[in-house]
Each structure stands twice: as structure tokens, then as C-alpha cells.
Backbone as CSV, one residue per row, in Angstrom:
resi,resn,N_x,N_y,N_z,CA_x,CA_y,CA_z,C_x,C_y,C_z
1,MET,-51.560,-106.102,-84.065,-52.079,-104.792,-83.824,-51.743,-104.334,-82.398
2,GLU,-51.906,-105.220,-81.461,-51.554,-104.878,-80.093,-50.067,-104.550,-79.993
3,MET,-49.283,-105.204,-80.762,-47.847,-104.975,-80.757,-47.528,-103.567,-81.246
4,GLU,-48.233,-103.131,-82.268,-48.016,-101.778,-82.802,-48.388,-100.718,-81.762
5,GLU,-49.512,-100.937,-81.048,-49.946,-99.991,-80.023,-48.906,-99.914,-78.904
6,ARG,-48.375,-101.080,-78.519,-47.367,-101.100,-77.472,-46.099,-100.376,-77.932
7,ASN,-45.728,-100.549,-79.173,-44.545,-99.866,-79.708,-44.765,-98.347,-79.715
8,ASN,-45.971,-97.910,-80.094,-46.279,-96.481,-80.111,-46.231,-95.904,-78.692
9,ILE,-46.792,-96.661,-77.743,-46.793,-96.207,-76.353,-45.360,-96.130,-75.851
10,SER,-44.584,-97.173,-76.125,-43.203,-97.173,-75.645,-42.397,-96.105,-76.374
11,ASN,-42.681,-95.849,-77.641,-41.991,-94.786,-78.368,-42.340,-93.423,-77.777
12,GLY,-43.593,-93.242,-77.374,-44.025,-91.981,-76.765,-43.311,-91.736,-75.448
13,GLU,-43.167,-92.775,-74.653,-42.466,-92.647,-73.371,-40.985,-92.377,-73.606
14,ASP,-40.405,-93.059,-74.589,-38.997,-92.838,-74.918,-38.774,-91.394,-75.383
15,ASP,-39.707,-90.889,-76.187,-39.592,-89.502,-76.665,-39.638,-88.522,-75.490
16,ARG,-40.545,-88.790,-74.549,-40.647,-87.917,-73.375,-39.355,-87.957,-72.569
17,GLU,-38.829,-89.151,-72.370,-37.582,-89.279,-71.620,-36.438,-88.563,-72.340
18,GLU,-36.380,-88.712,-73.656,-35.338,-88.045,-74.430,-35.466,-86.525,-74.330
19,GLN,-36.705,-86.038,-74.373,-36.934,-84.593,-74.259,-36.514,-84.094,-72.870
20,GLU,-36.861,-84.877,-71.855,-36.469,-84.496,-70.503,-34.949,-84.509,-70.354
21,ASP,-34.308,-85.526,-70.940,-32.848,-85.601,-70.890,-32.222,-84.393,-71.602
22,GLU,-32.776,-84.021,-72.733,-32.259,-82.863,-73.468,-32.428,-81.582,-72.642
23,LYS,-33.589,-81.442,-72.005,-33.831,-80.257,-71.182,-32.850,-80.206,-70.016
24,MET,-32.598,-81.359,-69.390,-31.651,-81.401,-68.278,-30.245,-81.063,-68.766
25,GLU,-29.855,-81.595,-69.919,-28.532,-81.296,-70.463,-28.399,-79.805,-70.768
26,GLN,-29.461,-79.205,-71.317,-29.444,-77.762,-71.593,-29.332,-76.976,-70.285
27,PHE,-30.052,-77.412,-69.284,-30.006,-76.733,-67.991,-28.611,-76.776,-67.392
28,PHE,-27.996,-77.960,-67.393,-26.659,-78.092,-66.823,-25.615,-77.351,-67.664
29,ALA,-25.819,-77.318,-68.975,-24.916,-76.546,-69.834,-25.036,-75.055,-69.502
30,LEU,-26.245,-74.602,-69.251,-26.471,-73.213,-68.870,-25.780,-72.901,-67.544
31,LEU,-25.897,-73.819,-66.580,-25.213,-73.634,-65.297,-23.697,-73.566,-65.478
32,ARG,-23.152,-74.463,-66.306,-21.705,-74.457,-66.552,-21.266,-73.133,-67.175
33,ASN,-22.035,-72.664,-68.168,-21.700,-71.398,-68.823,-21.747,-70.236,-67.830
34,PHE,-22.754,-70.239,-66.959,-22.873,-69.183,-65.962,-21.681,-69.190,-65.014
35,ARG,-21.292,-70.371,-64.551,-20.139,-70.483,-63.644,-18.852,-70.029,-64.324
36,GLU,-18.686,-70.431,-65.595,-17.482,-70.025,-66.326,-17.431,-68.508,-66.473
37,ALA,-18.574,-67.900,-66.808,-18.622,-66.444,-66.964,-18.340,-65.750,-65.630
38,ARG,-18.915,-66.259,-64.549,-18.692,-65.686,-63.223,-17.218,-65.768,-62.831
39,ASN,-16.618,-66.946,-63.033,-15.215,-67.124,-62.676,-14.301,-66.251,-63.533
40,LYS,-14.634,-66.126,-64.808,-13.843,-65.282,-65.699,-13.899,-63.833,-65.235
41,ARG,-15.095,-63.353,-64.896,-15.253,-61.962,-64.437,-14.527,-61.745,-63.108
42,LYS,-14.628,-62.730,-62.207,-13.956,-62.624,-60.918,-12.444,-62.529,-61.118
43,ASN,-11.899,-63.319,-62.030,-10.469,-63.286,-62.296,-10.060,-61.950,-62.923
44,GLU,-10.904,-61.409,-63.824,-10.606,-60.109,-64.432,-10.561,-59.022,-63.369
45,LEU,-11.533,-59.022,-62.463,-11.580,-58.007,-61.413,-10.386,-58.136,-60.469
46,LYS,-10.016,-59.368,-60.151,-8.874,-59.593,-59.270,-7.594,-59.107,-59.941
47,GLN,-7.464,-59.379,-61.218,-6.275,-58.954,-61.955,-6.219,-57.418,-62.004
48,ARG,-7.362,-56.770,-62.240,-7.400,-55.309,-62.284,-7.035,-54.722,-60.917
49,ASP,-7.560,-55.309,-59.839,-7.230,-54.834,-58.494,-5.732,-54.985,-58.212
50,ASP,-5.163,-56.101,-58.636,-3.728,-56.324,-58.430,-2.906,-55.280,-59.190
51,GLU,-3.338,-54.967,-60.419,-2.624,-53.963,-61.216,-2.723,-52.589,-60.556
52,GLU,-3.913,-52.226,-60.069,-4.093,-50.936,-59.413,-3.246,-50.852,-58.139
53,GLU,-3.202,-51.931,-57.398,-2.399,-51.965,-56.175,-0.920,-51.794,-56.504
54,GLU,-0.485,-52.457,-57.553,0.915,-52.348,-57.975,1.232,-50.919,-58.403
55,MET,0.307,-50.288,-59.127,0.522,-48.904,-59.568,0.583,-47.960,-58.370
56,SER,-0.293,-48.154,-57.388,-0.282,-47.285,-56.210,1.020,-47.458,-55.434
57,LYS,1.536,-48.671,-55.356,2.820,-48.898,-54.683,3.939,-48.163,-55.412
58,GLN,3.906,-48.225,-56.748,4.933,-47.547,-57.526,4.836,-46.030,-57.348
59,MET,3.602,-45.507,-57.308,3.416,-44.067,-57.137,3.947,-43.625,-55.779
60,LYS,3.673,-44.392,-54.736,4.175,-44.065,-53.404,5.702,-44.107,-53.391
61,LYS,6.244,-45.090,-54.049,7.695,-45.225,-54.107,8.295,-44.024,-54.834
62,ASN,7.690,-43.626,-55.945,8.168,-42.477,-56.707,8.032,-41.191,-55.898
63,LYS,6.956,-41.068,-55.164,6.716,-39.868,-54.370,7.788,-39.712,-53.295
64,THR,8.107,-40.787,-52.626,9.130,-40.714,-51.579,10.516,-40.517,-52.185
65,SER,10.756,-41.079,-53.339,12.071,-40.917,-53.945,12.242,-39.510,-54.502
66,LYS,11.165,-38.818,-54.860,11.269,-37.442,-55.338,11.775,-36.528,-54.232
67,LEU,11.294,-36.736,-53.007,11.744,-35.909,-51.892,13.212,-36.168,-51.573
68,GLY,13.591,-37.371,-51.699,14.974,-37.733,-51.423,15.263,-37.698,-49.937
69,ASP,16.461,-38.076,-49.565,16.855,-38.097,-48.163,17.233,-36.699,-47.680
70,ASP,17.825,-35.882,-48.569,18.306,-34.566,-48.178,17.185,-33.537,-48.106
71,GLU,16.255,-33.654,-49.017,15.222,-32.637,-49.146,14.176,-32.754,-48.046
72,ARG,13.575,-31.604,-47.712,12.485,-31.561,-46.745,11.291,-30.960,-47.448
73,PRO,10.098,-31.225,-46.958,8.930,-30.595,-47.557,9.047,-29.080,-47.457
74,SER,8.356,-28.349,-48.346,8.485,-26.901,-48.408,7.940,-26.213,-47.158
75,TRP,6.972,-26.781,-46.485,6.391,-26.142,-45.307,6.175,-27.182,-44.221
76,VAL,6.701,-26.905,-43.059,6.515,-27.780,-41.917,5.840,-26.953,-40.828
77,PRO,4.656,-27.330,-40.373,3.973,-26.535,-39.362,4.722,-26.593,-38.026
78,ARG,4.796,-25.429,-37.372,5.421,-25.347,-36.051,4.513,-24.558,-35.139
79,PHE,4.341,-25.040,-33.963,3.510,-24.364,-32.986,4.382,-23.902,-31.822
80,GLU,4.016,-22.756,-31.296,4.690,-22.218,-30.125,3.706,-22.251,-28.967
81,TRP,4.244,-22.216,-27.728,3.398,-22.255,-26.546,2.432,-21.073,-26.539
82,GLU,2.845,-19.932,-27.049,2.008,-18.734,-27.069,0.762,-18.922,-27.943
83,ASP,0.845,-19.809,-28.901,-0.321,-20.070,-29.764,-1.501,-20.571,-28.946
84,PHE,-1.221,-21.240,-27.842,-2.294,-21.836,-27.051,-2.653,-21.021,-25.811
85,THR,-1.788,-20.109,-25.410,-2.044,-19.349,-24.189,-2.554,-17.937,-24.460
86,ALA,-2.465,-17.460,-25.670,-2.880,-16.087,-25.987,-4.396,-15.958,-25.886
87,GLU,-4.835,-14.747,-25.477,-6.262,-14.450,-25.372,-6.831,-14.292,-26.782
88,ILE,-7.969,-14.889,-27.033,-8.593,-14.804,-28.349,-9.662,-13.722,-28.313
89,GLU,-9.612,-12.810,-29.270,-10.635,-11.776,-29.374,-11.445,-12.050,-30.629
90,PHE,-12.756,-12.113,-30.456,-13.639,-12.358,-31.574,-14.096,-11.026,-32.155
91,PRO,-14.245,-10.909,-33.475,-14.638,-9.654,-34.100,-16.082,-9.247,-33.780
92,ARG,-16.927,-10.165,-33.448,-18.317,-9.859,-33.089,-18.704,-10.709,-31.892
93,PRO,-19.740,-10.311,-31.201,-20.115,-11.072,-29.999,-20.576,-12.489,-30.355
94,LEU,-20.373,-13.366,-29.425,-20.798,-14.752,-29.609,-22.313,-14.845,-29.622
95,ILE,-22.824,-15.875,-30.220,-24.262,-16.099,-30.260,-24.739,-16.403,-28.845
96,VAL,-25.780,-15.693,-28.432,-26.319,-15.900,-27.100,-27.484,-16.874,-27.221
97,PHE,-27.424,-17.904,-26.446,-28.487,-18.894,-26.492,-29.675,-18.393,-25.666
98,PRO,-30.898,-18.706,-26.092,-32.076,-18.256,-25.354,-32.106,-18.876,-23.960
99,THR,-32.751,-18.173,-23.051,-32.866,-18.688,-21.685,-33.780,-19.901,-21.690
100,PRO,-33.586,-20.807,-20.786,-34.426,-22.006,-20.746,-35.887,-21.653,-20.490
101,TYR,-36.747,-22.459,-21.027,-38.189,-22.271,-20.881,-38.570,-22.477,-19.418
102,LYS,-39.304,-21.503,-18.879,-39.759,-21.617,-17.491,-41.117,-22.292,-17.488
103,LYS,-41.219,-23.363,-16.751,-42.486,-24.099,-16.692,-43.460,-23.388,-15.770
104,LYS,-44.702,-23.326,-16.209,-45.762,-22.753,-15.362,-46.252,-23.832,-14.405
105,GLN,-46.879,-23.380,-13.361,-47.441,-24.334,-12.405,-48.522,-25.140,-13.110
106,GLU,-48.456,-26.426,-12.963,-49.438,-27.309,-13.583,-50.775,-27.171,-12.875
107,GLU,-51.821,-27.217,-13.662,-53.169,-27.102,-13.090,-53.733,-28.486,-12.804
108,ASP,-54.746,-28.517,-12.018,-55.560,-29.677,-11.655,-54.828,-31.019,-11.661
109,ASP,-54.867,-31.726,-12.787,-54.377,-33.101,-12.811,-52.873,-33.208,-13.093
110,GLY,-52.199,-32.112,-13.308,-50.762,-32.150,-13.497,-50.328,-32.349,-14.945
111,LEU,-51.287,-32.401,-15.890,-50.929,-32.550,-17.284,-50.900,-31.190,-17.951
112,ASP,-49.886,-30.918,-18.738,-49.795,-29.663,-19.460,-50.262,-29.910,-20.887
113,LEU,-51.436,-29.430,-21.246,-51.992,-29.642,-22.573,-51.786,-28.422,-23.463
114,ASN,-50.971,-27.478,-23.068,-50.697,-26.290,-23.863,-49.598,-26.608,-24.873
115,LEU,-49.826,-26.233,-26.135,-48.815,-26.368,-27.167,-48.243,-24.989,-27.405
116,THR,-46.944,-24.860,-27.483,-46.356,-23.546,-27.683,-45.624,-23.488,-29.001
117,LEU,-45.806,-22.373,-29.701,-45.071,-22.080,-30.918,-44.368,-20.761,-30.647
118,SER,-43.072,-20.765,-30.632,-42.227,-19.614,-30.257,-42.785,-18.960,-28.990
119,SER,-43.405,-17.775,-29.108,-43.897,-17.137,-27.900,-45.402,-17.204,-27.763
120,ALA,-46.099,-17.684,-28.801,-47.565,-17.787,-28.736,-47.978,-19.070,-28.043
121,THR,-49.072,-19.026,-27.298,-49.585,-20.183,-26.593,-50.927,-20.561,-27.187
122,VAL,-51.089,-21.841,-27.531,-52.347,-22.335,-28.075,-52.881,-23.356,-27.096
123,LYS,-54.149,-23.236,-26.762,-54.750,-24.152,-25.775,-55.898,-24.885,-26.452
124,PHE,-55.900,-26.209,-26.340,-56.976,-27.018,-26.877,-57.872,-27.460,-25.760
125,SER,-59.189,-27.494,-26.041,-60.144,-27.915,-25.019,-60.651,-29.289,-25.285
């Protein structure tokens, strides 16, 4: 009878160990799957970036070959010295900035406790 109890106890411990081993194997399998998915996605993105880069290089090459060596762009900006020395006349007067705020003489302790909103003065006591 004692032998049967010992077998049951040892079987219970073995079952627990087997369950723990299965859980660990599932965990590591999950980690492997996650890494594989991450690496696969990283490779897909890298491949897409390489393809886009290759296409942009081809587009630039085609763009320059369209102009050719003989051809010039349709419009080339040119500046003359007079563009920078001529007097500029504005159609309306420039915005005039308000004159700086004139500070009043500070009273007693030198602290100004007046709050101003545009031209109105509010005094707190």
C-alpha cells in the first residue's frame, strides 16, 4: 500500500514536470514564431525599400536623358543688376507699428500692480 502511495506521489510530480516542460516548449515555440515573423516582415520591408530606391534611380536617369545634352530647360531665370537697385514702390502704405508703451512713474514701493488691456487701465486693491 505504501508503494502505491509513493507511485501516485511520484506520478503526480512527473505529471507536473511534464506539464511545465510542455508549457516551456510552447513558450519557446511562440518566441521562435515571433522572431520568424519579425524577420520575414523586416526582409519584406527592406526588399520594398530597395525596389523603390531602384525605381527612383531609374526615374532620375530617365528625366535627365529626356533633356538630353543639346536641350535646355524651357525657362532659365536671369537677374540683372537693376533688379536689385531699383526703387520699390508699394501700392499702399506700410503697416505702422504702435509706439512703445510709456511707463508711468512707479509709486511708493516701486511695484506696478496695474493691469492694462489695450487702452483701459484696471487697478486691483
